[in-house]
C-alpha positions in Angstrom: -80.4 48.8 -191.3 -82.3 51.1 -189.2 -81.1 54.3 -188.6 -83.0 54.7 -185.4 -82.4 51.0 -184.0 -79.0 50.9 -185.1 -76.8 53.5 -183.5 -76.9 51.9 -180.3 -76.0 48.6 -182.2 -73.1 50.0 -183.9 -71.5 52.2 -181.4 -71.3 48.7 -179.5 -69.5 46.5 -182.9 -66.8 49.6 -183.1 -66.4 49.9 -179.6 -65.2 46.6 -179.4 -63.9 46.7 -182.8 -61.5 49.6 -182.2 -60.1 48.9 -179.1 -57.8 46.8 -181.3 -56.5 50.0 -183.1 -53.2 51.6 -181.4 -53.2 55.0 -179.8 -52.9 57.6 -183.0 -54.1 55.0 -185.6 -56.9 56.5 -188.1 -59.7 54.8 -188.2 -61.8 53.6 -191.3 -63.3 56.5 -193.1 -66.9 57.8 -192.9 -67.8 56.1 -196.2 -66.3 53.1 -195.4 -68.5 52.4 -192.4 -71.8 53.6 -194.2 -71.0 50.8 -196.8 -69.5 47.7 -194.9 -72.5 48.5 -192.4 -75.1 49.7 -194.5 -76.0 52.7 -192.5 -76.7 56.2 -193.4 -74.2 59.4 -192.8 -76.5 60.3 -190.2 -75.9 57.2 -188.6 -72.5 57.2 -189.1 -72.4 60.9 -187.6 -74.3 60.3 -184.6 -72.3 56.5 -183.7 -68.6 58.8 -184.1 -70.1 62.1 -182.5 -71.1 59.3 -179.8 -67.8 57.5 -179.4 -65.7 60.9 -179.4 -68.1 62.1 -176.2 -66.9 58.3 -174.6 -63.2 59.8 -175.2 -62.4 56.6 -177.3 -61.6 58.5 -180.8 -60.8 62.2 -181.8 -62.2 63.7 -184.8 -59.9 66.5 -186.6 -61.9 67.8 -189.3 -60.1 67.2 -193.1 -58.2 64.5 -191.3 -60.5 62.3 -190.3 -61.0 60.0 -186.8 -58.1 58.9 -184.9 -57.5 56.4 -182.1 -57.5 58.2 -178.9 -54.9 57.4 -175.7 -56.0 55.4 -173.7 -56.7 56.6 -170.6 -56.9 54.1 -167.1 -59.9 55.6 -165.6 -58.7 55.7 -161.2 -61.1 54.5 -159.0 -61.8 56.4 -155.9 -63.3 54.7 -152.7 -64.9 57.7 -150.9 -66.5 58.0 -148.2 -70.2 58.9 -148.4 -71.5 57.5 -145.0 -71.7 61.1 -143.4 -74.3 61.5 -145.7 -76.9 59.6 -143.9 -76.6 62.2 -141.0 -77.1 64.9 -142.6 -79.9 63.5 -144.9 -81.4 61.5 -141.9 -81.5 65.6 -140.3 -83.3 66.6 -143.3 -85.7 63.8 -143.0 -86.8 63.9 -139.3 -87.6 67.3 -139.9 -90.2 66.7 -142.5 -88.6 68.7 -145.1 -89.8 68.5 -148.6 -88.0 65.6 -150.5 -88.4 64.6 -153.9 -89.9 61.0 -154.4 -89.7 60.0 -158.2 -90.3 56.1 -158.1 -93.6 56.2 -160.0 -91.8 58.4 -162.4 -89.2 56.3 -163.3 -91.7 53.3 -163.9 -92.7 55.1 -167.0 -89.6 56.9 -168.2 -87.0 53.6 -168.0 -86.4 52.3 -171.0 -86.9 48.5 -171.1 -84.4 46.0 -172.9 -85.0 45.1 -176.4 -86.2 41.6 -175.8 -88.8 43.2 -173.8 -92.2 44.3 -174.7 -92.8 47.8 -173.5 -96.4 47.9 -172.2 -95.7 50.4 -169.4 -93.6 53.1 -171.1 -95.1 56.9 -170.8 -94.2 57.9 -174.1 -95.5 56.8 -177.6 -93.0 54.9 -179.7 -90.3 56.4 -182.0 -92.4 54.9 -185.4 -95.5 56.9 -184.0 -93.9 59.7 -183.9 -92.8 63.1 -186.4 -88.7 62.9 -186.6 -88.5 64.2 -190.1 -91.2 67.0 -189.5 -88.8 67.6 -186.2 -85.7 67.4 -188.3 -87.2 69.7 -190.9 -88.5 72.2 -188.1 -85.1 72.0 -186.2 -83.0 73.0 -189.2 -85.5 76.0 -190.3 -85.2 77.3 -186.9 -81.5 77.2 -186.7 -81.2 79.3 -190.0 -83.1 82.5 -188.4 -80.7 85.2 -187.9 -81.9 85.8 -183.9 -82.6 81.7 -183.3 -79.8 82.0 -180.1 -80.9 85.1 -179.0 -82.4 85.6 -175.3 -86.4 84.7 -176.0 -89.0 86.8 -173.7 -89.0 85.1 -170.0 -93.3 84.1 -170.8 -92.0 83.0 -174.7 -92.3 83.9 -178.0 -95.4 85.9 -178.7 -96.3 83.8 -181.6 -95.8 80.6 -180.0 -98.4 82.2 -177.3 -100.3 83.2 -179.3 -100.8 79.8 -180.8 -101.1 78.1 -178.0 -104.0 80.4 -177.1 -106.1 79.8 -180.1 -105.5 76.0 -179.1 -106.6 76.0 -176.0 -109.4 78.9 -175.8 -110.4 78.2 -179.6 -110.1 80.8 -182.5 -113.0 83.1 -180.4 -112.5 82.2 -177.0 -111.3 84.4 -174.2 -108.0 82.8 -173.8 -105.4 85.2 -175.1 -101.5 85.6 -175.9 -101.0 87.5 -172.6 -102.9 85.1 -170.8 -100.1 82.0 -171.6 -96.7 81.1 -170.1 -94.2 78.9 -172.1 -92.7 76.3 -170.2 -90.4 73.3 -170.2 -92.6 70.8 -170.7 -95.9 69.7 -168.6 -94.0 68.4 -165.8 -92.2 72.0 -165.6 -96.0 73.2 -165.8 -97.1 71.5 -162.8 -94.5 72.0 -160.4 -94.3 75.9 -161.1 -98.2 76.2 -160.7 -98.6 74.3 -157.7 -95.3 75.6 -156.2 -96.8 79.0 -157.6 -100.7 78.7 -156.3 -100.0 76.9 -152.7 -97.8 77.5 -149.7 -95.7 74.8 -148.4 -98.0 72.6 -145.9 -100.9 73.3 -147.6 -103.5 70.8 -148.9 -103.9 69.5 -152.3 -106.9 67.8 -153.8 -105.7 65.4 -156.5 -107.8 62.5 -157.9 -107.9 59.1 -156.8 -106.1 57.3 -159.2 -103.7 59.8 -160.7 -100.5 60.4 -162.1 -97.6 59.9 -160.1 -96.1 63.2 -161.3 -98.9 65.5 -159.4 -98.2 63.3 -156.4 -94.3 63.7 -156.9 -94.4 67.6 -157.5 -96.8 68.2 -154.6 -94.8 66.5 -151.9 -91.3 68.0 -153.1 -93.4 71.5 -152.4 -94.2 70.4 -149.1 -97.7 70.3 -150.1 -100.0 67.6 -148.5 -102.3 65.4 -151.2 -105.7 64.2 -150.4 -107.6 62.0 -152.6 -110.7 62.4 -154.2 -112.3 59.6 -156.0 -112.8 59.2 -159.8 -115.2 56.2 -161.5 -116.3 56.0 -165.4 -117.3 59.9 -165.6 -114.2 61.4 -164.2 -114.3 62.7 -160.6 -116.5 62.5 -158.0 -117.8 65.8 -157.5 -120.5 64.6 -155.0 -117.5 63.8 -152.7 -115.2 66.7 -153.9 -117.4 69.3 -152.5 -116.8 67.4 -148.9 -113.5 67.1 -149.8 -113.1 71.0 -150.3 -114.9 71.4 -146.9 -112.9 69.1 -144.9 -109.5 70.2 -145.9 -110.0 73.8 -146.4 -108.3 73.2 -149.9 -107.6 76.0 -152.3 -106.6 73.6 -155.3 -107.3 71.2 -156.9 -105.4 69.3 -160.2 -107.6 67.2 -161.8 -107.1 65.4 -165.7 -110.6 66.1 -167.1 -110.0 64.7 -170.7 -108.5 61.3 -171.0 -107.7 60.5 -167.3 -104.5 59.5 -166.3 -104.3 56.4 -165.6 -108.2 55.4 -166.0 -109.2 57.0 -169.7 -112.3 58.6 -167.8 -113.8 61.4 -169.2 -115.5 64.2 -167.2 -119.1 64.4 -168.2 -120.5 67.5 -168.9 -122.6 67.6 -165.7 -119.4 67.5 -163.4 -117.8 69.7 -165.8 -119.7 72.9 -164.4 -120.0 71.2 -160.9 -116.4 71.3 -160.8 -116.2 74.8 -161.6 -119.3 75.8 -159.1 -117.3 74.0 -156.2 -113.9 75.5 -156.8 -115.4 79.5 -157.4 -117.6 78.7 -154.1 -114.3 77.3 -152.1 -112.3 80.1 -153.5 -109.9 77.6 -155.1 -107.9 77.0 -158.4 -108.5 73.9 -160.4 -105.3 73.0 -162.5 -106.6 71.4 -165.8 -103.7 69.0 -167.0 -104.8 68.5 -170.3 -102.1 66.4 -171.3 -104.0 64.3 -173.8 -106.0 66.2 -176.1 -103.6 65.9 -179.2 -104.1 62.1 -178.4 -107.4 61.5 -179.6 -107.8 58.4 -181.7 -109.6 58.5 -185.3 -113.0 57.2 -184.0 -113.4 59.7 -181.1 -115.9 61.9 -180.8 -115.9 65.8 -180.5 -114.5 66.5 -177.3 -115.6 68.6 -174.6 -114.0 72.2 -174.7 -110.9 72.6 -172.1 -112.4 74.3 -168.5 -110.1 76.8 -169.0 -112.0 77.9 -172.6 -114.9 78.7 -170.3 -113.9 80.3 -167.8 -113.3 84.2 -167.7 -112.6 84.6 -164.0 -109.2 83.1 -163.9 -110.1 79.8 -161.6 -108.5 77.4 -164.1 -105.2 77.1 -164.6 -104.7 75.3 -167.7 -101.6 73.1 -168.9 -101.0 71.9 -172.0 -98.1 70.1 -173.5 -97.0 68.6 -177.2 -94.4 66.6 -175.8 -96.8 63.1 -175.9 -97.6 64.2 -179.4 -94.7 65.4 -180.9 -91.3 63.9 -178.8 -90.3 63.1 -175.5 -87.1 65.8 -176.3 -89.7 68.5 -177.5 -89.9 69.5 -173.6 -92.7 72.7 -174.7 -95.9 73.3 -172.9 -98.1 76.1 -172.0 -99.7 77.0 -169.0 -102.2 79.6 -168.7 -103.4 82.0 -165.9 -104.9 84.9 -165.1 -104.2 87.9 -162.9 -102.0 87.3 -159.9 -102.0 83.5 -160.8 -100.1 84.4 -164.0 -97.5 86.5 -162.2 -96.7 84.1 -159.6 -96.1 81.8 -162.0 -93.8 83.9 -164.1 -91.8 84.5 -161.1 -92.0 80.9 -160.4 -90.4 79.9 -163.7 -88.3 83.3 -163.4 -86.4 82.0 -160.0 -85.9 78.3 -161.6 -84.7 77.8 -164.8 -85.1 82.1 -166.5 -87.0 81.3 -169.9 -87.9 78.3 -171.9 -84.1 78.0 -174.7 -85.1 79.8 -177.9 -84.1 77.2 -180.7 -86.5 74.9 -178.5 -89.0 77.4 -178.8 -88.6 78.8 -182.2 -88.3 75.1 -183.7 -91.9 74.1 -182.2 -93.3 77.0 -183.7 -91.9 75.8 -187.2 -93.2 72.6 -186.5 -96.9 73.3 -185.4 -97.0 75.5 -188.4 -95.8 73.4 -191.2 -98.3 71.2 -193.4 -96.7 68.5 -191.3 -98.4 68.8 -188.4 -101.9 68.1 -188.7 -101.1 65.3 -191.2 -98.7 63.9 -188.3 -101.7 64.3 -186.4 -104.2 62.0 -188.4 -101.6 59.4 -188.8 -101.2 59.0 -184.5 -104.8 59.3 -184.3 -105.5 56.7 -186.7 -102.7 54.3 -185.1 -103.5 54.7 -181.8 -107.1 53.6 -182.4 -105.4 50.3 -184.5 -103.6 50.0 -181.2 -106.5 50.3 -178.7 -107.9 48.0 -180.9 -105.3 45.4 -180.6 -105.0 45.6 -176.9 -108.6 45.0 -176.3 -108.8 41.9 -178.3 -105.8 40.7 -176.7 -107.0 41.6 -173.0 -109.9 39.6 -173.7 -108.6 36.4 -175.6 -105.3 36.2 -173.0 -106.9 37.3 -169.8 -110.8 36.6 -170.2 -111.5 36.2 -166.0 -110.2 40.2 -165.8 -113.1 43.0 -165.5 -113.2 44.5 -168.8 -110.8 47.7 -168.5 -111.5 51.0 -170.0 -109.9 51.6 -173.1 -110.9 55.3 -173.5 -110.6 56.5 -177.6 -108.0 59.0 -176.9 -104.8 58.6 -175.1 -103.2 55.4 -174.7 -104.0 53.6 -171.4 -105.7 50.1 -170.1 -106.2 50.4 -166.4 -106.3 46.3 -165.1 -108.3 45.9 -161.7 -106.9 42.7 -160.0 -108.2 40.0 -158.4 -108.5 40.6 -154.6 -105.3 39.6 -152.7 -103.3 39.8 -156.4 -99.7 41.1 -155.2 -99.1 43.8 -158.1 -95.6 44.2 -157.6 -95.0 40.4 -157.7 -97.0 40.1 -160.6 -95.1 43.0 -162.6 -91.7 41.3 -161.5 -92.5 38.2 -162.8 -93.9 39.8 -166.6 -90.9 41.4 -166.5 -89.2 38.3 -166.4 -91.2 36.8 -168.9 -90.4 39.6 -171.2 -92.7 42.3 -171.0 -92.9 45.2 -168.9 -95.7 46.4 -167.1 -96.3 49.0 -164.1 -98.3 48.2 -160.8 -100.9 50.7 -159.6 -100.1 51.4 -156.2 -98.0 54.5 -157.1 -101.2 56.7 -158.8 -102.9 56.7 -155.4 -102.2 59.4 -152.8 -103.3 57.3 -150.3 -104.0 53.2 -149.7 -105.1 51.9 -152.7 -108.3 50.3 -152.3 -107.9 47.0 -155.2 -104.7 46.0 -156.6 -104.3 47.8 -160.2 -102.0 47.3 -163.6 -101.6 50.5 -166.0 -100.6 49.1 -169.3 -99.8 51.3 -172.7 -101.2 50.8 -176.1 -98.3 53.5 -178.0 -94.7 52.5 -176.2 -94.7 48.8 -178.4 -92.8 48.4 -181.2 -95.6 47.4 -183.0 -99.4 46.2 -182.8 -97.9 42.8 -183.5 -95.6 43.0 -180.4 -98.5 44.9 -178.4 -100.5 41.4 -178.6 -97.5 39.2 -177.7 -96.3 41.5 -174.7 -100.4 40.8 -173.2 -99.7 37.1 -173.8 -96.8 37.5 -171.9 -98.1 38.7 -169.4 -100.7 36.1 -168.9 -98.3 33.3 -169.3 -96.7 35.2 -166.3 -99.9 35.0 -163.9 -99.7 31.5 -162.7 -95.5 32.6 -160.8 
């Protein structure tokens, strides 16, 4: 039995089985559970911890695990109707409000019998779980592991990010780097620090829903700039700066989410030229640089690597390539912009916990990290090929989807008149999770879309099966 998949099943089994034990009775030993259910000591430990957290059992070191006293919870039916008045008044004043439906669609884990073609993170089998465990163990043994870190982040980790972003001879230094609790936190800090409430912010259309959520929660007004096969349309960007007066642009120049486009060299230079002319910042969300496939061509340098003037605020996260729970990212900036970013983070959360930073440093400094990235690149290439073949076989009438040699996205344009939400619901009933396209647009979508991912499914075989199930749902 696989440890990662067996914990939830064993918790449910023991929850039912141990309900029959009287209060205070000693339960089977860890060794007995290992032998009976053919699981590892780690799995047994995690299962017992889960049951302790639920209050079903108590663990007494040296004595064993015992059935906890049964408590009958009392349901208190309160009256929350008053909140409608208070929150309604809040909304009537047009106050900023967080809206997370687009994000939740990619964060929700579907049931085990549903193929996940909508998830926002690679399947656990693609992630370096053993290397992470080793790195965390090494970090925990450091004498200062639980000490307070510098608010900007550990110097060694900031230096590592600086080399990764600017190159070994680049102009990015550790002093330009702020460690944040994941890419979403970095985007939140950047948008809040660089634009006042009520200001316009230019975003790609379509774009990552997390950018729209952050902007709206901060009281900013997102204005769309269309994306085509070569990335952000710079012929429309100049007009967007002029019409809106925006001083902030958020873009994903590499393996754009959701289209997969990479900004061409001439457009890269034009984005920087237009931003400088407008006196605007460019927030470069470089979320997919560590997700390049084995057959990807040489990647373009980050915009930040060729920007000595602090126009570009660069965001780089390790979460997608390492683990959803490794909430570590870096944001780079220069001058007063860096000071504002640091102040925003300090006010929000003080700093990123030191044990997590130490574990991250141990991970990226180990030989296991480049090995993992090579294995991930090969696996993502295989899955991209599998998804392309499955789409051609099962949905041949759809326009060919862009399948970029990096990231893990397919952006499907649907026939006119298709109700993407109805299709997604029918697909779920057929046993596959997909994501409607509407949340990726700041304004009205020009056409219906679906976003598929090829990294969240358990295997390449399940990936192909998921596309077959999507095709079967189409008539419904």
